[in-house]
N, C-alpha and C positions, 0 to 999 in steps of 0.2 A: 931281541938284542940289537943294539944300534949298529948300523952298517957304517963302513968307512966314509962313504960320501956324505953321511949325515953330519960329519964334522964340519963340512963346508956350508951347511944350511943351518941357520939359527932360528929359534922359535920366534914367532911374531912379537913385535915390540908392544907390550901391553900398555906401556906409558904413552905411546903414540896414540893408541886407541882411546885411552881416557882423555888425553889432551884434545883429540879431535872431537869427541863427544861434548866436552866442555865448551869448546869454541863454537860448536853448532848451536848449543842452547844459549850461549851468550848472544850470538847473532839473532836468535829468536826473541830476544827481549823486546825488540821494537814492536812486533805484532802482539806480544803478550801484554805489554804495558799500555799501549795506545790503541790496540784493537778492541773495540767494544762489541761483545757478542750480540747477535741479533736474536739468539734463542733465549729469551728471558721470560717467556711465559712459564708460569710455575710448573705445569705438568711436564713440559719438554725439558726444562732446566733440571728438574728433579730426576728425570729419567737418565739424562746425560751424566749427572753427578753420581748416580747410583752405579751406572755402567763403568764410569771412571774409577770409582772406589773398588769395584770388583776386579778391575784390571790390575790395580795396584796391589791388592791382596794376593791375586793370582801370581803376580810377578815375584813378590816376596816369598810366598810359600813354594812356588815352582823352583826358584833359585836354591832354596834350602834343600829341596828334594834332590836336585841335581848334585849339589855339593855332598850330600850324604852318600851318593854313589861314587863320584869321582874322587872325593877326599883329597889326599895328597898325591894321587896317581896320575895327574895330568901330565901328558908327554912321557909317561912311564909304561903305559900299556894301552891297548885299544879297548876302551870301555864300551860294552855293547848291551848293558843291562839297564833296567829301569827307564828313566827318561832318555838315556842314550840309545835305547832300542828303537825309539820312534823318530829321533832326529839326532844328527851328529853334534849339534851345538845347542843343547837345551838352555844353557845359561843365556845365550844370545837371544833365543826365542822369547824367553820370559822377560828379558830386559826390553825387548821391542814391545811386548804387551804392556809393560809398565810405562814406557814413554807414550804410548797411545793413550793410556789411561790418564796421564797428566793433562793431555790436551782436552780430554772430555771433562775433567774437573774444572777446566777453564771455560766450560760452556761453549766450546767451539769444535765443530766437526772439521773445519779447516786445519786448526792447530793439531787435532788428534791425528789427522792424516799426515801433516807435515812432520810431526815428531815421530810417528810410527815409521814412515818411509825413510826419514833421515837416519834414525837409529838402525833400521834394517839394512840400509845401504852401507853405512859405516861398519857395522858388525859383520856383514857379509864379506866385505873386503878383508877384514881381519881374519875371518874364518878361512878364506882362501889361502892367505899367507900361512896360517897355522897348519893347514892341510899339506902344503908343500913340505913342511918339516916332518909331519907325521908319515907321509908317504915315503920319505927318505929313510926314516927310522924303522918303519914296520913293513915296508914293501907290500907284497901280495896280501898280507893280512888286512892292511888298511884299505887297499884297493877293493877287496871283496866287501868290506864293511861299507865303503863309500858307494859301491855299486848297488847295495840293497837298501840303504837308509838315506833319506833326504837330508840335506845340509842343515837347514834351519826350520822350515815349515814342517811340523810333525805329521807322521802318518800313524794314527792310533792303532790301526789293525796290526802293526808290527810289534806291539808291546809284549815284553816278557820281563818278569820281575827279576830273574836271575837268582844266584845263590844267596845274596845278602848285601847289606850296605856296610860302609866303613866310616867310623867316626874319627874325624881328623880335626882336632881343636883349632889348629892354626888356620885351616881352610874355613872352618865355621866362623872364626873370629873375623877373617877378611870379608866373608859374605855378609856378616852382621853389619859391618861398616857400609857395604854396598846397599844393604836393605834399608838403612837409615836414610839414604838418598831418596829412595822411593817413598818412604813414610813422610819425608819432609815435603812431599808434593801436596799433602793436605793443608798444612798451615800456609804454605806459599800461595796456593790457590785461593784460600780464604782471604789472605792479605790483599792479593790483586783484586779480588771481587770487592773488597771494602773500599779500595782506592777508586774503582770504577763507580761504585754507589755514591761516594763522596764527591764525585766530579773532579778528582785530582789527576786522573789519568785517562782523559777522554780524547779520542782522535777519530779514526775511521771505523766504519762498521765492518765486522768480520763474521763470517758464517761458521 
């Protein structure tokens, strides 16, 4: 039940999170478009693209897995089952994996690290603000959960399935729109690669 002080603490601004992520990736357009990957030997390039594809698939499936558990119950209860049993913010973990995968699809270890660390930093800041609200709402229950389960990086040994999942169509619809952003990484990466091959976007070398 929500405590009185919770009225003075508002949930994290998700629009700000989305706007910050968008600004970050817009700023990354310079190295994306004009940075020519040095890893263009066929075996290495194929390995990086395969790893990137697996990261994108893991991000999409992982986010759906988390949504099936949290449903429309975000900020309504302390979810501790399924993906929420191994980290407190599985949606942010899988989003970070997807951002890293996009960098790998661009044949760049540097971009993979940049995107992964950038997403992790932004989402960690959002998670901290969300937890201020959750601590105010749920008090000792959330403190106990936070003391056992890591924030974003999962600890698989803690996994428990729990009693069951919850189907929430509105939450699934929203997550589908988010998933399309990750799926769009494939044609975007192919287009950028074609521009590089055509010599239309050549600049500095990038690892």
